C-alpha positions in Angstrom: -7.4 -18.1 -3.3 -8.8 -18.1 -6.8 -7.0 -15.8 -9.2 -8.7 -14.0 -12.1 -6.6 -12.2 -14.7 -8.1 -9.5 -16.8 -6.8 -7.3 -19.6 -8.4 -4.0 -18.9 -10.7 -2.8 -16.1 -11.9 0.5 -14.6 -10.4 -0.4 -11.2 -9.7 -3.8 -9.7 -11.1 -2.6 -6.4 -14.3 -1.5 -8.1 -15.0 -4.7 -9.9 -13.8 -6.9 -7.0 -17.0 -5.9 -5.2 -18.8 -8.4 -7.4 -16.4 -11.3 -6.6 -16.7 -13.7 -3.6 -14.4 -13.7 -0.6 -11.1 -15.5 -1.5 -10.9 -14.0 -4.9 -7.8 -12.2 -6.3 -8.2 -9.9 -9.3 -5.2 -9.0 -11.4 -5.5 -6.5 -14.3 -3.0 -5.4 -16.9 -4.5 -1.9 -17.2 -6.8 0.2 -15.1 -8.7 3.0 -16.9 -9.9 4.6 -13.6 -7.4 3.5 -11.0 -7.6 5.5 -7.8 -6.3 5.8 -4.3 -7.4 7.5 -1.1 -10.0 10.2 -1.5 -10.6 8.9 -5.1 -7.4 10.4 -6.2 -6.3 9.1 -9.6 -3.6 6.3 -9.8 -1.8 6.1 -13.1 -2.4 2.5 -14.3 -0.9 2.0 -17.7 0.3 -1.4 -19.0 3.4 -2.8 -17.2 2.3 -2.0 -13.6 1.0 -4.4 -11.1 -2.7 -3.9 -10.2 -4.2 -6.4 -7.7 -7.2 -6.6 -5.5 -7.8 -9.3 -2.8 -11.4 -10.0 -1.6 -11.2 -10.8 2.1 -13.5 -11.5 5.1 -14.3 -8.4 7.2 -12.3 -8.1 10.4 -12.6 -5.8 13.4 -9.7 -3.7 12.4 -9.6 -3.7 8.5 -6.7 -1.2 8.6 -4.5 -4.1 9.4 -5.2 -5.5 5.9 -3.6 -2.2 4.6 -0.5 -2.8 6.8 -0.3 -6.4 5.6 -0.5 -5.1 2.0 2.4 -2.7 2.6 4.6 -5.2 4.3 3.9 -7.9 1.7 4.6 -5.5 -1.3 7.8 -4.3 0.4 9.0 -7.9 1.0 8.1 -8.9 -2.6 10.0 -6.0 -4.1 13.0 -6.8 -1.9 12.8 -10.6 -2.6 12.9 -10.0 -6.4 15.0 -6.9 -6.8 17.0 -6.6 -3.6 15.7 -3.0 -3.3 14.6 -1.8 0.1 11.6 0.5 0.1 10.1 2.4 3.1 6.5 2.3 4.3 4.8 5.6 4.9 1.7 5.7 7.0 -1.0 4.8 6.2 -0.7 3.1 2.8 2.4 3.9 0.7 5.8 2.5 -0.2 8.6 4.9 -1.2 11.9 4.4 -2.9 13.9 7.2 -1.4 11.6 10.2 -1.8 9.4 8.8 -4.6 6.2 6.7 -4.3 6.4 3.3 -5.9 3.4 1.5 -4.4 0.0 2.3 -2.9 -2.5 0.2 -1.0 -6.2 1.0 -0.7 -8.6 -1.0 1.5 -12.3 -0.5 1.0 -15.0 -2.2 3.2 -18.3 -3.6 2.0 -21.0 -5.2 4.2 -19.4 -8.5 4.7 -16.0 -8.2 3.1 -12.9 -6.0 2.7 -11.2 -5.4 -0.6 -7.5 -4.7 -0.6 -6.1 -3.0 -3.7 -2.4 -2.9 -4.4 -0.8 -0.9 -7.2 3.0 -1.2 -7.8 4.8 0.8 -10.5 6.9 -1.6 -12.5 7.4 -1.1 -16.2 4.5 1.3 -16.6 5.2 4.8 -18.0 4.7 7.6 -15.6 3.0 10.9 -16.8 5.3 13.9 -16.8 3.6 15.5 -13.8 4.3 12.5 -11.7 8.0 11.9 -12.4 9.2 14.2 -9.7 7.2 12.3 -7.0 6.7 8.8 -8.3 9.2 6.0 -9.1 8.8 2.8 -11.2 10.8 -0.4 -11.1 12.2 -1.3 -14.5 12.7 -4.9 -15.6 13.9 -6.4 -18.8 11.6 -9.3 -18.7 7.9 -9.9 -17.8 8.9 -12.8 -15.5 10.3 -10.4 -12.9 6.9 -8.8 -12.6 5.3 -12.2 -12.2 7.8 -13.1 -9.5 6.8 -9.9 -7.6 3.1 -10.9 -7.9 3.8 -14.4 -6.6 6.0 -13.3 -3.8 3.4 -10.6 -2.7 0.6 -13.2 -2.6 2.8 -15.6 -0.7 3.6 -13.1 2.0 0.0 -11.8 2.2 -1.4 -15.4 2.6 1.2 -16.0 5.4 0.0 -13.0 7.4 -3.7 -14.0 6.9 -3.1 -17.3 8.7 -3.4 -15.7 12.1 -3.8 -11.8 11.7 -1.3 -11.4 14.6 -1.7 -7.7 15.2 1.4 -7.3 17.3 3.6 -9.1 14.7 2.1 -7.0 11.9 2.8 -3.8 13.7 6.3 -4.9 14.6 7.1 -5.8 10.9 5.5 -2.6 9.8 7.6 -0.4 12.1 11.0 -1.8 11.3 10.4 -1.1 7.6 8.7 2.3 8.1 9.3 6.0 8.1 9.2 6.3 11.9 11.8 8.8 13.1 11.3 11.1 10.1 10.1 14.6 10.2 6.5 14.8 9.0 3.6 17.1 8.4 0.0 15.7 8.8 -2.9 17.6 7.4 -6.2 16.5 9.1 -9.7 17.9 8.8 -9.1 20.2 11.7 -5.5 21.3 11.7 -1.9 20.7 10.5 0.5 18.9 12.7 4.3 19.0 12.3 6.7 16.9 14.2 8.4 13.5 14.3 6.6 10.2 13.2 7.1 8.6 16.6 5.1 5.4 16.7 1.9 3.5 15.9 -0.6 2.7 18.6 -2.2 -0.7 19.1 -4.9 0.2 16.6 -2.4 1.2 13.9 -2.9 5.0 14.2 0.0 7.3 13.8 1.6 9.0 16.9 3.4 12.3 16.0 5.7 13.8 18.6 5.8 17.6 18.6 7.7 19.2 21.4 6.7 17.4 24.5 3.3 16.4 23.1 2.3 13.1 21.4 -0.6 13.6 19.1 -2.7 10.6 17.7 -3.6 10.9 14.0 -6.5 8.8 12.9 -7.0 10.2 9.4 -5.0 12.7 7.3 -2.5 13.4 4.6 1.1 12.9 5.8 4.1 14.3 3.9 7.6 13.4 4.9 11.2 13.9 3.8 12.6 10.4 3.7 16.4 10.2 4.2 16.9 6.5 3.8 
């Protein structure tokens, strides 16, 4: 992969659309960082903002899962801190979000954006629900980047869906009480499993409900 480092961009995902497959874009600051549904992502200096440009696959949601697992492993490798994956695209430290992954699909490629709060200052309104990793040296941030890319590349060698799902599950919020807001209704229950396509299965009473798209909130206990 060819890595391009930039000082300031609107969004690494947005500008990555103009880069070829195999590119990795890393920016120090994003002025218009965003997540799902175009929600803003605070992206001041200090954080990790990366986009990978990858070939299109049948189930691009698996790129999101790879991003989650790779970021989790990178944080653990460098800091020893265990985070938890929340479906479909977040990492949490206890009850606070520390990382988000956003995959967007173009005609012939997918772009996987990964944002990790490291030494970036969080706005006041986010401090109750977001966390940041604090390091005394810039080298720790670079170690996370290198570890993240190493793990991501390893998963790309085969795109083994069963292995990806297995690694996702053992590091995830499964078993937690959740509420999922979809376009049609609100579902409350236990995050029970992921199906073969990576969609969330919520158990509510004796029913198991498949959630394809929605906002999931959860009270993480680990």
